[in-house]
C-alpha positions as CSV (number, residue, x, y, z in Angstrom):
1,M,-177.5,97.2,-38.3
2,F,-179.2,100.1,-40.1
3,K,-182.5,99.8,-41.9
4,V,-182.1,102.8,-44.2
5,K,-184.9,104.0,-46.4
6,E,-184.5,106.7,-49.0
7,K,-186.8,108.7,-51.2
8,I,-185.4,110.8,-54.1
9,I,-187.4,113.8,-55.2
10,D,-186.6,114.8,-58.8
11,L,-187.1,118.5,-59.2
12,G,-187.2,118.3,-63.0
13,D,-184.3,120.7,-63.6
14,G,-181.4,118.4,-63.0
15,R,-181.5,118.8,-59.2
16,T,-182.7,116.2,-56.7
17,I,-183.5,116.1,-53.0
18,T,-183.0,112.9,-51.1
19,L,-184.9,112.0,-47.9
20,E,-183.3,109.4,-45.7
21,T,-184.4,107.7,-42.4
22,G,-183.1,104.9,-40.3
23,R,-179.4,105.8,-40.1
24,M,-179.2,108.8,-37.8
25,A,-181.0,109.8,-34.6
26,R,-183.0,106.6,-34.4
27,Q,-184.2,107.1,-30.8
28,A,-186.2,110.2,-31.8
29,N,-189.9,109.6,-32.6
30,G,-189.0,110.6,-36.2
31,S,-185.8,111.6,-38.0
32,V,-185.0,112.4,-41.6
33,L,-181.7,113.4,-43.2
34,L,-182.3,115.7,-46.2
35,K,-179.6,115.9,-48.8
36,M,-179.3,118.3,-51.7
37,G,-175.8,118.6,-53.3
38,K,-173.4,119.0,-50.4
39,T,-176.1,120.4,-48.1
40,M,-177.4,118.1,-45.4
41,L,-180.2,118.9,-42.9
42,L,-181.0,116.5,-40.0
43,A,-184.6,117.0,-38.8
44,T,-185.8,115.2,-35.6
45,V,-189.1,115.2,-33.8
46,V,-189.8,114.0,-30.2
47,S,-193.2,114.2,-28.6
48,A,-194.2,113.4,-25.0
49,Q,-196.5,110.4,-24.6
50,D,-199.0,112.4,-22.5
51,A,-200.0,116.1,-22.1
52,K,-199.2,118.0,-19.0
53,E,-202.1,118.6,-16.6
54,D,-204.3,121.6,-17.5
55,T,-202.6,122.1,-20.9
56,D,-205.2,123.2,-23.4
57,F,-202.9,124.3,-26.3
58,M,-200.3,122.8,-28.5
59,P,-196.9,123.2,-26.8
60,L,-194.8,123.1,-30.0
61,S,-191.1,124.1,-30.1
62,V,-189.2,124.4,-33.4
63,E,-185.5,125.0,-33.4
64,Y,-183.3,125.6,-36.4
65,K,-179.6,125.3,-35.8
66,E,-176.5,125.8,-38.0
67,K,-173.3,124.1,-37.1
68,Y,-170.2,126.1,-38.0
69,A,-168.4,122.9,-38.8
70,S,-170.9,122.4,-41.7
71,S,-169.0,125.1,-43.6
72,G,-165.5,124.4,-42.2
73,R,-165.5,127.4,-39.8
74,F,-164.9,128.1,-36.1
75,P,-167.6,130.0,-34.2
76,G,-166.6,133.5,-33.0
77,G,-166.4,134.6,-29.4
78,F,-164.1,133.6,-26.6
79,L,-165.6,130.0,-26.1
80,K,-165.4,129.1,-29.8
81,R,-168.7,127.2,-29.7
82,E,-172.2,127.7,-30.9
83,A,-174.1,129.9,-28.4
84,R,-177.5,131.5,-28.5
85,P,-179.4,131.3,-31.8
86,S,-178.7,134.1,-34.3
87,D,-181.5,136.2,-35.7
88,Y,-181.2,134.2,-39.0
89,E,-181.7,130.9,-37.1
90,I,-184.7,132.4,-35.2
91,L,-186.3,133.6,-38.4
92,I,-186.1,130.2,-40.0
93,S,-187.4,128.5,-36.9
94,R,-190.4,130.9,-37.1
95,L,-191.0,130.1,-40.8
96,V,-191.1,126.4,-40.0
97,D,-193.2,126.8,-36.9
98,R,-195.8,128.9,-38.6
99,A,-196.4,126.3,-41.3
100,L,-196.4,123.2,-38.9
101,R,-198.5,124.6,-36.1
102,P,-201.9,124.6,-37.9
103,L,-201.4,120.9,-38.9
104,F,-201.6,119.4,-35.4
105,P,-205.0,118.1,-34.2
106,D,-206.8,120.7,-32.1
107,D,-207.0,118.2,-29.2
108,F,-203.4,117.1,-29.2
109,H,-201.5,118.8,-26.3
110,A,-198.3,116.8,-25.8
111,E,-195.1,118.7,-25.7
112,T,-193.5,118.4,-29.1
113,F,-190.0,119.4,-30.1
114,V,-188.8,119.7,-33.7
115,T,-185.1,120.3,-34.3
116,I,-183.5,121.0,-37.7
117,S,-179.7,121.1,-37.8
118,L,-177.6,122.2,-40.7
119,I,-174.7,119.6,-40.6
120,S,-173.2,120.1,-44.0
121,A,-173.4,123.3,-46.1
122,D,-173.0,124.0,-49.7
123,M,-172.4,127.7,-49.8
124,D,-174.6,128.3,-52.8
125,I,-177.6,126.3,-51.6
126,I,-179.8,128.3,-49.3
127,P,-181.0,125.9,-46.5
128,D,-184.0,127.9,-45.2
129,S,-186.1,126.7,-48.2
130,L,-185.4,123.1,-47.3
131,A,-185.9,123.3,-43.5
132,G,-189.7,123.0,-43.7
133,L,-189.5,119.9,-46.0
134,A,-187.1,118.2,-43.6
135,A,-189.2,119.0,-40.5
136,S,-192.4,117.8,-42.2
137,A,-190.7,114.6,-43.4
138,A,-189.6,113.8,-39.9
139,L,-193.1,114.2,-38.6
140,T,-194.6,112.2,-41.5
141,V,-192.4,109.2,-40.8
142,S,-193.1,109.4,-37.0
143,D,-196.0,108.2,-34.9
144,V,-196.9,111.8,-33.9
145,P,-200.4,112.9,-35.0
146,F,-199.9,115.3,-37.9
147,N,-202.3,116.4,-40.6
148,G,-199.5,116.9,-43.1
149,P,-197.3,116.5,-45.0
150,M,-196.4,120.1,-45.9
151,S,-193.3,121.7,-47.5
152,E,-191.8,125.1,-48.0
153,V,-190.2,126.6,-51.1
154,R,-188.7,129.9,-52.1
155,V,-189.8,131.3,-55.4
156,A,-187.7,134.2,-56.9
157,R,-188.2,136.1,-60.1
158,I,-184.9,136.7,-61.8
159,N,-184.7,138.5,-65.1
160,N,-188.5,138.1,-65.5
161,K,-188.2,134.3,-65.0
162,F,-189.5,132.4,-62.0
163,V,-187.0,130.1,-60.3
164,V,-188.0,127.6,-57.5
165,N,-185.3,127.4,-54.7
166,P,-182.7,129.5,-56.5
167,T,-179.1,129.5,-55.5
168,A,-177.6,132.3,-53.3
169,T,-175.9,133.7,-56.4
170,Q,-179.1,133.8,-58.4
171,L,-181.1,135.4,-55.6
172,K,-178.9,138.5,-55.7
173,D,-180.6,139.5,-59.0
174,A,-184.2,138.8,-57.9
175,D,-187.0,141.4,-57.7
176,I,-189.3,138.9,-56.0
177,D,-188.2,136.7,-53.1
178,L,-191.1,134.8,-51.6
179,M,-191.1,131.9,-49.2
180,V,-194.3,129.8,-49.2
181,G,-195.4,126.9,-47.0
182,A,-198.3,124.7,-48.0
183,T,-199.9,121.2,-47.8
184,Y,-200.9,119.5,-51.0
185,D,-204.3,121.3,-50.9
186,N,-203.8,124.5,-49.0
187,I,-201.4,127.4,-48.6
188,L,-200.4,127.9,-44.9
189,M,-197.8,130.6,-44.7
190,V,-196.2,133.2,-46.9
191,E,-193.3,135.6,-46.3
192,G,-191.1,137.6,-48.5
193,E,-190.0,140.9,-50.1
194,M,-190.5,142.4,-53.5
195,K,-189.4,145.4,-55.5
196,E,-192.8,147.1,-56.0
197,V,-194.6,144.3,-57.7
198,S,-198.3,144.2,-58.5
199,E,-201.0,142.1,-56.8
200,E,-201.3,139.9,-59.9
201,E,-197.6,139.2,-60.0
202,M,-197.7,138.1,-56.3
203,L,-200.6,135.7,-57.0
204,E,-198.7,134.2,-59.9
205,T,-195.7,133.6,-57.6
206,L,-197.9,131.9,-55.0
207,K,-199.3,129.5,-57.7
208,I,-195.8,128.5,-58.9
209,A,-194.8,127.9,-55.3
210,H,-197.8,125.7,-54.6
211,D,-197.2,123.6,-57.7
212,A,-193.7,122.9,-56.5
213,I,-194.8,122.0,-53.0
214,K,-197.3,119.5,-54.3
215,L,-194.4,117.4,-55.7
216,H,-192.7,117.5,-52.2
217,C,-195.9,116.5,-50.4
218,K,-196.6,113.5,-52.7
219,A,-193.1,112.2,-52.2
220,Q,-193.5,112.4,-48.4
221,M,-196.7,110.4,-48.5
222,E,-195.0,107.8,-50.6
223,F,-192.0,107.8,-48.3
224,A,-194.2,107.2,-45.2
225,A,-195.9,104.3,-46.9
226,E,-192.5,102.7,-47.8
227,V,-191.2,103.2,-44.3
228,G,-194.5,101.9,-42.8
229,S,-195.3,104.9,-40.7
230,T,-198.8,105.7,-41.8
231,V,-200.4,104.8,-38.4
232,K,-200.2,107.4,-35.7
233,R,-200.3,107.0,-32.0
234,E,-203.5,107.0,-30.0
235,Y,-204.0,109.8,-27.4
236,C,-206.5,111.4,-25.2
237,H,-205.6,114.9,-24.0
238,E,-209.0,116.3,-23.4
239,V,-212.0,115.4,-21.2
240,N,-215.2,117.2,-22.3
241,D,-218.6,117.5,-20.8
242,E,-221.1,117.9,-23.6
243,D,-224.0,118.9,-21.3
244,L,-221.9,121.6,-19.8
245,R,-220.8,122.8,-23.3
246,K,-224.5,123.1,-24.3
247,K,-225.4,124.9,-21.1
248,V,-222.6,127.5,-21.6
249,W,-223.7,128.1,-25.2
250,D,-227.4,128.3,-24.3
251,E,-226.9,130.8,-21.4
252,T,-224.1,133.0,-22.8
253,Y,-224.3,133.2,-26.6
254,N,-227.0,135.8,-26.9
255,K,-225.4,138.0,-24.2
256,C,-222.1,137.6,-25.9
257,Y,-223.5,138.6,-29.3
258,Q,-225.2,141.7,-27.9
259,A,-222.0,142.7,-26.1
260,A,-220.1,142.3,-29.4
261,K,-222.7,144.3,-31.2
262,S,-222.4,147.2,-28.7
263,S,-219.4,148.2,-30.9
264,T,-216.9,150.0,-28.6
265,A,-213.5,151.0,-30.0
266,D,-212.0,150.7,-26.5
267,K,-210.4,147.3,-26.2
268,H,-210.4,147.2,-22.4
269,K,-214.1,148.2,-22.1
270,R,-214.9,145.5,-24.6
271,L,-213.0,142.9,-22.7
272,D,-214.6,143.9,-19.5
273,A,-218.0,143.5,-21.0
274,F,-217.2,139.9,-22.2
275,E,-215.6,139.1,-18.9
276,S,-218.7,140.2,-16.9
277,I,-220.8,137.6,-18.9
278,I,-218.5,134.7,-17.9
279,T,-218.2,136.0,-14.3
280,E,-221.9,136.0,-14.0
281,F,-222.2,132.5,-15.4
282,L,-219.5,131.2,-13.1
283,G,-221.3,132.6,-10.1
284,Q,-223.5,129.5,-10.0
285,Y,-220.5,127.3,-9.1
286,T,-218.7,126.8,-5.8
287,E,-215.0,127.1,-5.2
288,E,-214.8,123.3,-5.3
289,D,-215.9,123.2,-8.9
290,A,-212.4,124.1,-10.3
291,A,-212.6,121.5,-13.1
292,N,-216.0,122.7,-14.2
293,K,-214.7,126.3,-14.2
294,A,-211.8,125.4,-16.5
295,L,-214.1,123.7,-18.9
296,V,-216.6,126.6,-18.8
297,K,-213.8,129.1,-19.7
298,K,-212.8,126.9,-22.6
299,Y,-216.3,126.6,-24.0
300,Y,-216.9,130.3,-23.4
301,H,-213.9,131.1,-25.6
302,D,-215.7,129.2,-28.4
303,V,-218.9,131.1,-27.8
304,L,-217.0,134.4,-27.9
305,K,-215.3,133.4,-31.1
306,E,-218.5,132.4,-32.9
307,A,-220.4,135.5,-31.7
308,S,-217.7,137.8,-33.0
309,R,-217.5,136.0,-36.3
310,R,-221.3,135.9,-36.8
311,L,-221.5,139.6,-36.2
312,V,-219.2,140.2,-39.1
313,L,-220.8,137.7,-41.5
314,D,-224.4,138.5,-40.6
315,D,-224.4,142.2,-39.7
316,N,-221.4,143.3,-41.7
317,T,-220.1,145.0,-38.4
318,R,-216.9,144.4,-36.5
319,L,-216.2,144.4,-32.8
320,D,-215.3,148.1,-32.8
321,G,-218.2,149.1,-35.0
322,R,-216.3,149.4,-38.3
323,K,-217.3,148.0,-41.7
324,P,-215.0,145.3,-43.1
325,D,-212.9,147.7,-45.3
326,E,-212.8,150.6,-42.9
327,I,-209.5,151.7,-41.3
328,R,-209.2,153.1,-37.8
329,P,-208.4,156.8,-37.3
330,I,-204.8,157.6,-38.0
331,M,-202.6,160.3,-36.4
332,C,-199.1,161.1,-37.7
333,E,-196.4,163.3,-36.0
334,I,-192.8,163.9,-36.9
335,D,-189.9,165.5,-34.9
336,T,-191.5,164.1,-31.8
337,L,-188.1,163.7,-30.1
338,P,-186.1,166.8,-31.0
339,A,-182.7,165.5,-29.9
340,T,-182.8,162.5,-32.2
341,H,-181.6,162.5,-35.8
342,G,-185.2,161.7,-36.9
343,S,-188.4,160.6,-35.1
344,A,-192.1,160.0,-35.6
345,L,-195.2,159.0,-33.7
346,F,-197.7,156.9,-35.7
347,T,-201.0,156.1,-34.1
348,R,-203.7,153.9,-35.7
349,G,-206.7,153.3,-33.4
350,E,-205.2,151.7,-30.2
351,T,-201.9,150.8,-31.9
352,Q,-199.0,153.2,-31.6
353,S,-195.3,153.2,-32.6
354,L,-192.7,155.7,-31.5
355,T,-189.8,155.4,-34.0
356,T,-186.4,156.9,-34.1
357,V,-183.6,157.2,-36.6
358,T,-179.9,157.3,-35.7
359,L,-177.2,158.0,-38.3
360,G,-173.7,156.6,-37.9
361,T,-170.5,155.7,-39.7
362,K,-169.2,152.4,-41.2
363,L,-168.0,151.5,-37.7
364,D,-171.7,151.4,-36.6
365,E,-172.8,148.9,-39.4
366,K,-174.2,145.6,-38.1
367,I,-171.7,142.8,-38.4
368,I,-173.1,139.5,-39.7
369,D,-171.2,136.4,-38.8
370,D,-173.5,133.5,-39.5
371,V,-172.5,130.1,-40.7
372,L,-173.3,130.9,-44.3
373,N,-173.5,134.7,-44.3
374,K,-170.6,137.0,-43.4
375,G,-170.5,140.8,-44.0
376,K,-172.0,144.0,-42.8
377,E,-175.5,145.6,-43.0
378,K,-175.8,149.3,-43.4
379,F,-179.5,149.6,-42.6
380,T,-180.9,147.9,-39.5
381,L,-184.4,148.0,-37.9
382,H,-185.2,146.9,-34.4
383,Y,-188.7,146.4,-33.0
384,N,-189.5,146.5,-29.3
385,F,-192.7,145.3,-27.7
386,P,-192.8,146.1,-24.0
387,P,-195.5,144.5,-21.8
388,F,-197.1,147.9,-21.0
389,A,-198.1,148.2,-24.6
390,T,-201.0,145.9,-23.9
391,G,-201.5,146.8,-20.2
392,E,-199.7,143.6,-18.9
393,A,-198.1,143.7,-15.5
394,K,-194.9,141.7,-16.2
395,P,-191.2,142.4,-16.7
396,A,-189.6,142.7,-20.1
397,R,-187.0,139.9,-20.4
398,G,-184.7,140.2,-23.4
399,T,-185.7,140.2,-27.1
400,S,-188.5,137.7,-28.0
401,R,-188.7,135.7,-31.2
402,R,-191.8,137.7,-32.1
403,E,-189.9,141.0,-31.8
404,I,-187.2,139.7,-34.1
405,G,-189.8,138.4,-36.6
406,H,-191.8,141.6,-36.7
407,G,-188.6,143.7,-36.9
408,N,-187.5,141.6,-39.9
409,L,-190.8,142.1,-41.7
410,A,-190.6,145.9,-41.3
411,H,-186.9,145.9,-42.3
412,R,-187.8,144.0,-45.5
413,A,-190.6,146.4,-46.2
414,L,-188.3,149.5,-46.2
415,K,-184.9,148.3,-47.3
416,N,-185.6,148.3,-51.1
417,M,-186.7,151.9,-50.8
418,M,-183.6,153.1,-49.0
419,P,-181.1,155.3,-51.0
420,S,-178.1,153.6,-52.7
421,D,-174.7,153.6,-51.0
422,E,-173.6,156.4,-53.4
423,E,-176.5,158.5,-52.3
424,N,-176.3,157.7,-48.6
425,P,-172.9,157.4,-46.7
426,Y,-174.5,156.7,-43.3
427,A,-175.2,153.6,-41.3
428,I,-178.8,153.9,-40.4
429,R,-180.6,152.4,-37.4
430,V,-184.4,152.6,-37.1
431,V,-185.9,151.6,-33.7
432,S,-189.7,151.1,-33.3
433,D,-190.9,151.1,-29.7
434,I,-194.5,150.0,-29.5
435,L,-196.3,152.1,-26.9
436,E,-199.8,150.7,-27.5
437,S,-201.0,147.6,-29.3
438,N,-204.3,146.4,-30.5
439,G,-203.3,144.6,-33.8
440,S,-200.9,145.3,-36.6
441,S,-198.0,146.9,-34.6
442,S,-195.5,145.7,-37.3
443,M,-197.4,147.6,-39.9
444,A,-197.4,150.7,-37.6
445,T,-193.6,150.3,-37.5
446,V,-193.4,150.4,-41.3
447,C,-195.5,153.6,-41.4
448,A,-193.6,155.2,-38.5
449,G,-190.3,154.1,-40.0
450,T,-191.1,155.9,-43.2
451,L,-192.1,159.1,-41.4
452,A,-189.0,159.1,-39.2
453,L,-186.6,158.4,-42.1
454,M,-188.1,161.3,-44.1
455,D,-187.9,163.5,-40.9
456,A,-184.2,162.7,-40.7
457,G,-183.6,163.8,-44.3
458,I,-182.9,160.3,-45.6
459,K,-183.7,160.3,-49.3
460,L,-186.2,157.5,-49.4
461,R,-187.1,156.6,-53.0
462,K,-190.8,156.4,-52.1
463,P,-192.8,156.4,-48.9
464,V,-194.0,152.9,-47.7
465,S,-197.1,152.0,-45.7
466,G,-198.4,148.7,-44.3
467,I,-201.7,147.2,-43.4
468,A,-202.8,143.9,-41.9
469,M,-205.8,142.1,-43.4
470,G,-208.0,139.5,-41.7
471,L,-210.6,137.0,-42.8
472,I,-213.8,135.5,-41.5
473,T,-215.3,132.5,-43.3
474,D,-218.2,130.1,-42.9
475,K,-217.5,126.7,-44.4
476,E,-221.2,125.7,-44.6
477,T,-222.6,128.9,-46.3
478,K,-219.3,129.8,-48.1
479,K,-219.8,133.4,-46.9
480,Y,-216.7,135.3,-46.1
481,A,-215.5,138.8,-45.1
482,V,-212.1,140.3,-45.7
483,L,-211.2,142.7,-43.0
484,S,-208.9,145.7,-43.3
485,D,-206.6,146.9,-40.5
486,I,-207.5,144.1,-38.1
487,L,-207.7,144.3,-34.3
488,G,-205.8,142.0,-32.0
489,D,-209.1,140.1,-31.3
490,E,-209.8,139.7,-35.0
491,D,-206.3,138.2,-35.5
492,H,-206.9,135.8,-32.7
493,L,-210.5,134.9,-33.7
494,G,-210.2,135.1,-37.4
495,D,-208.9,132.8,-40.2
496,M,-206.1,134.8,-41.6
497,D,-203.4,137.4,-40.7
498,F,-202.2,138.9,-44.0
499,K,-199.7,141.8,-43.8
500,V,-199.0,143.7,-46.9
501,T,-196.6,146.7,-47.3
502,G,-195.8,148.8,-50.3
503,T,-195.6,152.1,-52.1
504,R,-198.1,153.7,-54.4
505,D,-196.6,151.6,-57.2
506,G,-196.4,148.1,-55.7
507,I,-195.8,145.6,-52.9
508,T,-192.5,145.6,-51.1
509,A,-193.1,142.9,-48.4
510,T,-195.7,140.5,-47.2
511,Q,-196.4,138.0,-44.4
512,M,-199.4,135.7,-44.3
513,D,-200.5,133.0,-41.9
514,I,-203.7,131.1,-42.8
515,K,-205.7,129.2,-40.2
516,V,-208.4,127.7,-42.4
517,E,-208.4,125.1,-45.1
518,G,-209.3,125.7,-48.7
519,L,-208.5,129.4,-49.0
520,S,-209.3,130.2,-52.6
521,Y,-207.3,132.5,-54.9
522,E,-210.6,134.5,-55.3
523,I,-210.4,135.4,-51.6
524,L,-206.6,136.1,-51.8
525,T,-207.2,138.4,-54.8
526,K,-209.9,140.3,-53.0
527,A,-207.7,140.6,-49.9
528,L,-204.8,141.9,-51.9
529,H,-206.8,144.5,-53.7
530,Q,-208.5,145.6,-50.5
531,A,-205.1,145.9,-48.9
532,K,-203.9,148.1,-51.8
533,A,-206.8,150.5,-51.2
534,G,-206.0,150.6,-47.5
535,R,-202.3,151.1,-48.2
536,L,-203.0,154.1,-50.5
537,H,-205.4,155.6,-47.9
538,I,-202.7,155.4,-45.2
539,L,-200.1,157.0,-47.6
540,D,-202.5,159.8,-48.3
541,I,-202.8,160.6,-44.5
542,M,-199.0,160.2,-44.0
543,S,-198.3,162.7,-46.9
544,Q,-200.3,165.4,-45.1
545,T,-197.7,165.3,-42.3
546,I,-194.6,165.0,-44.6
547,A,-194.8,164.3,-48.3
548,E,-191.1,163.9,-49.1
549,P,-187.8,163.8,-47.2
550,R,-186.4,166.9,-45.6
551,P,-184.0,168.6,-48.0
552,E,-181.3,168.6,-45.3
553,L,-180.3,166.7,-42.2
554,K,-181.2,168.1,-38.8
555,P,-178.7,170.8,-37.7
556,H,-177.4,168.5,-34.8
557,A,-177.1,165.4,-37.0
558,P,-173.6,164.3,-37.8
559,R,-172.1,164.9,-41.3
560,I,-170.1,162.6,-43.5
561,E,-167.8,163.6,-46.3
562,M,-166.5,161.0,-48.7
563,L,-163.5,161.1,-51.1
564,T,-161.5,158.6,-53.1
565,I,-157.7,158.5,-53.0
566,P,-155.2,156.5,-55.0
567,K,-154.4,153.1,-53.4
568,E,-150.7,154.0,-53.0
569,L,-151.6,156.9,-50.7
570,I,-153.6,154.9,-48.2
571,G,-150.4,154.2,-46.3
572,A,-149.4,157.8,-46.2
573,L,-152.9,158.8,-44.7
574,I,-152.8,156.1,-42.1
575,G,-149.1,156.5,-41.2
576,P,-146.8,154.1,-39.4
577,G,-148.9,152.3,-36.8
578,G,-151.8,154.5,-37.5
579,K,-149.9,157.6,-36.2
580,V,-151.1,160.0,-38.9
581,I,-154.8,159.2,-38.9
582,Q,-154.9,159.1,-35.1
583,E,-153.4,162.6,-34.9
584,I,-156.0,164.0,-37.3
585,Q,-158.8,162.4,-35.3
586,R,-157.3,163.7,-32.0
587,V,-156.8,167.2,-33.1
588,T,-160.0,167.7,-35.2
589,G,-162.4,165.4,-33.3
590,A,-163.5,163.7,-36.5
591,T,-163.8,160.0,-37.1
592,I,-162.0,158.8,-40.3
593,I,-162.5,155.4,-41.9
594,V,-160.2,154.2,-44.7
595,E,-161.0,151.1,-46.8
596,E,-159.4,149.7,-49.9
597,I,-162.2,149.0,-52.4
598,D,-161.8,148.0,-56.0
599,G,-158.2,149.1,-56.2
600,H,-158.6,152.6,-54.6
601,G,-158.9,154.1,-51.2
602,D,-162.4,154.9,-49.9
603,V,-162.2,157.6,-47.2
604,N,-165.2,158.5,-45.0
605,I,-164.8,161.5,-42.7
606,F,-167.5,161.7,-39.9
607,G,-167.9,164.8,-37.7
608,E,-170.4,166.3,-35.3
609,N,-170.5,169.7,-37.2
610,A,-169.2,171.5,-40.3
611,E,-166.1,172.9,-38.6
612,V,-164.9,169.5,-37.6
613,I,-165.5,168.1,-41.0
614,T,-163.8,171.0,-42.8
615,A,-160.7,170.8,-40.6
616,A,-160.3,167.0,-41.0
617,L,-161.1,167.2,-44.8
618,D,-158.4,169.9,-45.4
619,W,-155.8,167.9,-43.5
620,V,-156.6,164.7,-45.4
621,K,-156.5,166.5,-48.7
622,K,-153.1,167.9,-48.0
623,I,-151.8,164.4,-47.3
624,V,-153.3,162.7,-50.3
625,T,-152.8,165.5,-52.8
626,V,-150.4,164.5,-55.6
627,P,-147.9,167.4,-56.2
628,E,-147.9,168.8,-59.8
629,I,-145.6,171.1,-61.6
630,G,-146.9,174.6,-61.5
631,Q,-148.9,174.2,-58.3
632,V,-148.5,176.8,-55.5
633,Y,-148.3,175.8,-51.8
634,K,-148.0,177.6,-48.5
635,G,-145.3,175.6,-46.9
636,K,-143.1,175.7,-43.8
637,V,-139.3,175.9,-43.8
638,K,-138.2,172.7,-42.1
639,T,-134.4,172.8,-42.6
640,I,-131.9,175.4,-43.8
641,V,-128.8,174.2,-45.5
642,Q,-125.9,176.1,-47.2
643,F,-127.4,175.7,-50.7
644,G,-131.0,176.4,-49.9
645,A,-133.9,175.3,-47.7
646,F,-136.2,172.3,-47.5
647,V,-139.8,173.3,-47.3
648,E,-142.6,171.0,-46.3
649,I,-145.4,171.8,-48.8
650,L,-147.7,168.9,-47.7
651,P,-147.6,166.6,-44.7
652,N,-144.5,164.5,-44.9
653,K,-143.7,166.0,-48.4
654,D,-140.6,168.3,-48.7
655,G,-139.2,170.1,-51.6
656,L,-135.9,171.8,-52.2
657,L,-135.9,175.6,-52.4
658,H,-132.5,176.3,-53.9
659,I,-130.8,179.5,-52.8
660,S,-131.0,180.8,-56.4
661,E,-134.8,180.4,-56.3
662,I,-135.4,182.3,-53.1
663,E,-135.3,185.8,-54.6
664,W,-134.5,187.5,-57.9
665,R,-131.6,189.2,-56.4
666,K,-128.5,187.3,-55.5
667,I,-128.3,186.5,-51.7
668,A,-125.2,185.5,-49.8
669,K,-126.8,183.5,-47.0
670,V,-130.2,181.7,-46.9
671,E,-130.6,182.9,-43.3
672,D,-130.7,186.5,-44.5
673,V,-134.2,185.8,-45.9
674,L,-135.6,182.6,-44.3
675,K,-135.8,181.2,-40.8
676,E,-136.7,177.6,-39.8
677,G,-140.5,177.4,-39.0
678,Q,-141.3,180.3,-41.3
679,E,-144.3,179.9,-43.6
680,V,-143.5,180.7,-47.2
681,E,-145.4,180.5,-50.5
682,V,-143.6,178.4,-53.1
683,K,-144.2,177.0,-56.6
684,I,-143.2,173.6,-57.9
685,I,-141.0,174.1,-60.9
686,D,-139.8,170.5,-61.4
687,I,-140.4,166.9,-60.2
688,D,-137.7,164.3,-60.9
689,P,-139.7,161.4,-62.7
690,K,-137.3,158.8,-61.2
691,T,-136.8,159.9,-57.7
692,G,-139.8,162.0,-57.2
693,K,-137.7,164.9,-55.7
694,I,-139.4,168.2,-55.9
695,K,-137.8,171.5,-56.9
696,L,-139.4,174.7,-55.6
697,S,-139.2,178.4,-56.4
698,R,-140.1,181.4,-54.3
699,K,-138.9,184.1,-56.7
700,E,-141.3,183.1,-59.4
701,L,-144.1,184.3,-57.1
702,L,-142.4,187.6,-56.5
703,P,-142.6,190.6,-58.8
704,R,-139.6,190.5,-61.2
705,P,-137.5,193.7,-60.9
706,P,-137.3,195.8,-64.1
707,R,-134.4,195.0,-66.4
708,Q,-131.4,197.3,-66.1
709,E,-130.5,199.3,-69.3
710,P,-126.8,198.9,-70.4
711,G,-124.4,201.5,-68.9
712,K,-126.8,202.6,-66.1
713,R,-126.3,201.8,-62.5
714,N,-129.2,200.9,-60.3
715,P,-130.1,203.1,-57.3
716,E,-128.4,200.8,-54.8
717,Q,-125.1,201.1,-56.6
718,N,-125.4,204.9,-56.7
719,Q,-126.0,205.1,-53.0
720,K,-122.9,203.0,-52.3
721,N,-120.8,205.4,-54.4
């Protein structure tokens, strides 16, 4: 019934990856089951036979999905079923999409859906590094036109040793975590985080990744030959008019080049200048020539792209008049929003980020409940890109994949420079709202995030800045130009978008998408070193606004006090049904969080001001203090009995003050000296080691009367006589 084909990829370290087709999802255009250990990914591809009318782009959709059953778990929520994709699933979908998209033919416009499902999960095998291979293999064995194969791998450096596709356990100790997507010949996509590594170390990581990917690509080519899927479908999704193409080029190129050369930094003025050229050209056509107008706009886009590129390559000038390595004017501002815990406004050219910092408790930490990852995240960063940032008249509808991806990059750039848990008790949320955008808004987020965190008084280890690099190349002449701090147009019209973040001492995160074949390591090296120069330039400007974190939090920022208590006292602090801790919070207004960690109680007390913190802290200390012989307490008389009084020296801790220990003189009745509810200072004179019963003394804190000489009466006796 099944015609199953398999291909085993020997990774050379005792591990293997198996690609299988013909058993599952046979009605898809292509399907592959990838197996590594107990992990199994099912990748499918379905592509429409024809393109929709007036579609002139590649409508590709990539979905990565994790099934909770794959790890023997129920989904959370009321419905107990998989719902909208998690941020983790979206980020993996983007990783695969970015590597696949450049490999489809430019004239192929059929809707294409690639779905990768995690259907069995080994908890120590990270599936994101296998998703790209599974998707590419499904396309390779299908009839869908595809200029692959490609694959993706993770390379980590652990104890100064590079490991390809490390386990989740190994990855915890890595100082480089880099995901790379590539074909046999060319690198396509890079994304990862590092702990201040050099440009040379990053290049070495890329080379190791590409060598591993070549093995995957070769296996896929052999697999396609064995399956018999080397012939792709025929299609015709474009109708061109070469005479019209020539006419557009002849009549608009020089005008377009001159408009590009006018070098205005205002994006909208520049766009208006380009738009006027095509509007003038279209004036020779009537309303009935709709088809021609569509083709004209398509050809004019090519004209605009070539004119802008030639301006850089031939005149060493960019659209806004800058030189290739020149960075736009930068303005930095902190404490922009005085009511927040920290804020900054970072403006670079026509890109602007307004970023805030909010401090919270453990209760505010982000809860992670993915299929393979469970836990909490103390530091979160969110990136928002409203339509008004680019002057678009459209509503904002939810969080886009792009916003999640850009926020993740900025988060990775900053997280390794955040203070340790011991240095920072707060949950921290950074929010970047992009108010203007003309290229590199994620890098503006990194810069604004650094400024806002330092404004909030968070002890960043080192400031971090980011810069986006671009590339213009000419295949025929081999000329190229690496561009620093690219515009939105340069990203769209160029051959590379290479984002690099870091401190003065090294790279902390990177993201690269390459749109051209044959990118050499020489160009990558130049791009990295030019990025370093730009990064340092930006840090210099940022340091003029704030060079190091504020020494203290803002006066209105909440405070946290931390203390550790013995494990056996956790119950006493919480009380039956939470009664004790709830009363402390109600009376003082503080928030108290108690966790058992490593055999002891970890107590966090969170309050809006010092008075709240002090009141709650004193109360907690009284509850968790362990009584010791010789200690003095201000207690309250709870009960009077014939032989003494029981005094509460600490919350829910009583001791016996015997009648003989109330005063030095002999008293007949306890009530002659003490009353219930009275506050009294007492000293612990003994604690029973077996029962824990406490014996108290008041008289030891009173002046001892002078000793009476033999034969003499004291004054009281004389008065009586």
